[in-house]
C-alpha positions as CSV (number, residue, x, y, z in Angstrom):
1,M,-7.7,-6.7,-7.2
2,I,-9.0,-7.2,-3.7
3,S,-11.4,-5.0,-1.6
4,K,-12.6,-5.8,1.9
5,G,-11.1,-9.3,1.6
6,K,-12.9,-10.2,-1.6
7,R,-11.9,-10.5,-5.2
8,K,-12.7,-7.5,-7.5
9,G,-12.7,-8.1,-11.2
10,W,-9.9,-9.7,-13.3
11,S,-11.4,-12.6,-15.3
12,Q,-9.1,-15.4,-16.3
13,Q,-6.7,-14.6,-19.1
14,K,-4.2,-16.7,-21.1
15,K,-1.2,-14.4,-20.7
16,L,1.0,-14.8,-17.6
17,Y,3.0,-11.9,-16.1
18,S,5.0,-11.0,-13.0
19,T,3.0,-8.7,-10.7
20,A,3.7,-5.8,-8.4
21,A,0.9,-4.7,-6.1
22,V,0.4,-2.8,-2.9
23,G,-2.1,-3.8,-0.3
24,M,-3.1,-3.8,3.3
25,D,-4.0,-6.5,5.8
26,K,-6.8,-6.4,8.4
27,D,-4.4,-4.9,11.0
28,N,-3.7,-2.0,8.6
29,N,-0.1,-3.1,7.8
30,V,1.0,-2.0,4.4
31,L,2.0,-4.9,2.1
32,F,4.4,-4.4,-0.8
33,I,3.7,-7.5,-3.0
34,H,5.8,-8.8,-5.8
35,S,5.8,-12.1,-7.7
36,P,8.7,-12.5,-10.1
37,S,7.0,-15.8,-11.2
38,P,4.4,-15.2,-14.0
39,Y,0.8,-15.9,-13.2
40,S,-2.5,-14.7,-14.7
41,T,-3.7,-11.8,-12.5
42,H,-6.8,-13.9,-11.8
43,D,-4.7,-16.7,-10.4
44,F,-2.4,-14.3,-8.5
45,I,-5.4,-12.9,-6.7
46,N,-6.4,-16.4,-5.7
47,I,-2.9,-17.0,-4.4
48,L,-3.0,-13.8,-2.3
49,L,-6.4,-14.7,-0.8
50,S,-5.1,-18.2,0.1
51,L,-2.1,-16.8,2.1
52,P,-2.4,-16.7,5.9
53,I,-1.8,-12.9,6.0
54,D,-5.4,-11.6,6.4
55,I,-5.2,-9.5,3.3
56,D,-7.9,-6.9,3.2
57,S,-7.1,-4.9,0.0
58,A,-4.7,-5.0,-2.9
59,M,-4.2,-2.7,-5.8
60,Y,-2.4,-3.8,-9.0
61,L,0.6,-1.6,-9.8
62,E,2.4,-3.1,-12.7
63,G,2.8,-6.4,-14.6
64,G,5.4,-8.0,-16.7
65,P,9.1,-7.2,-16.9
66,E,8.5,-3.7,-15.4
67,A,7.0,-5.2,-12.2
68,T,10.1,-4.8,-9.9
69,L,10.5,-4.5,-6.2
70,Y,13.6,-2.9,-4.8
71,I,14.2,-2.6,-1.0
72,S,17.2,-0.9,0.5
73,P,17.1,-0.4,4.3
74,K,20.5,0.6,5.7
75,D,23.1,-1.9,4.3
76,I,20.6,-4.5,2.9
77,H,19.7,-4.3,-0.8
78,T,17.1,-6.6,-2.3
79,K,15.9,-6.4,-5.9
80,S,13.3,-8.7,-7.5
81,E,12.7,-8.1,-11.2
82,G,9.6,-8.9,-13.2
83,R,9.3,-11.4,-16.0
84,Y,6.7,-12.3,-18.5
85,G,5.5,-15.5,-20.2
86,T,2.7,-17.1,-22.1
87,L,0.6,-20.1,-21.5
88,F,2.8,-22.1,-23.9
89,G,6.3,-21.0,-22.8
90,E,8.2,-18.4,-20.9
91,N,10.6,-15.7,-22.0
92,F,13.0,-14.8,-19.2
93,G,15.7,-12.7,-20.8
94,D,17.8,-10.0,-19.1
95,L,15.3,-7.3,-18.3
96,S,17.5,-5.1,-16.1
97,T,17.8,-2.3,-18.7
98,L,14.0,-1.6,-18.9
99,T,12.8,1.8,-17.6
100,L,10.4,1.6,-14.6
101,P,7.1,3.2,-15.4
102,N,6.1,3.9,-11.8
103,V,8.2,4.3,-8.6
104,I,7.0,4.6,-5.0
105,G,9.7,5.9,-2.7
106,I,9.5,5.9,1.1
107,V,11.9,7.7,3.4
108,K,11.6,7.8,7.2
109,L,11.3,11.3,8.6
110,K,14.0,12.4,11.0
């Protein structure tokens, strides 16, 4: 999606999806990125590049209803589920029963 602060690929498409991505800013902070709102990947890249976060790289992980972000440090639990839509209307049903195709787990070493 993004390499060295510049767009890589992803021509405009009509279909709109939620997006999950992982990236890094220019200070080498890892960014876990999720948009539950559906955008074309082309437009989502433009949104990322317009943010004041000095994004340097981003890799597409998943799109559509499977694009989910779940964060659970200590007693805080946050879950953001993906959605999908089309240019002419959205479909936002209950997607919580879908199987996640990819999972990244991070545990702090003791």
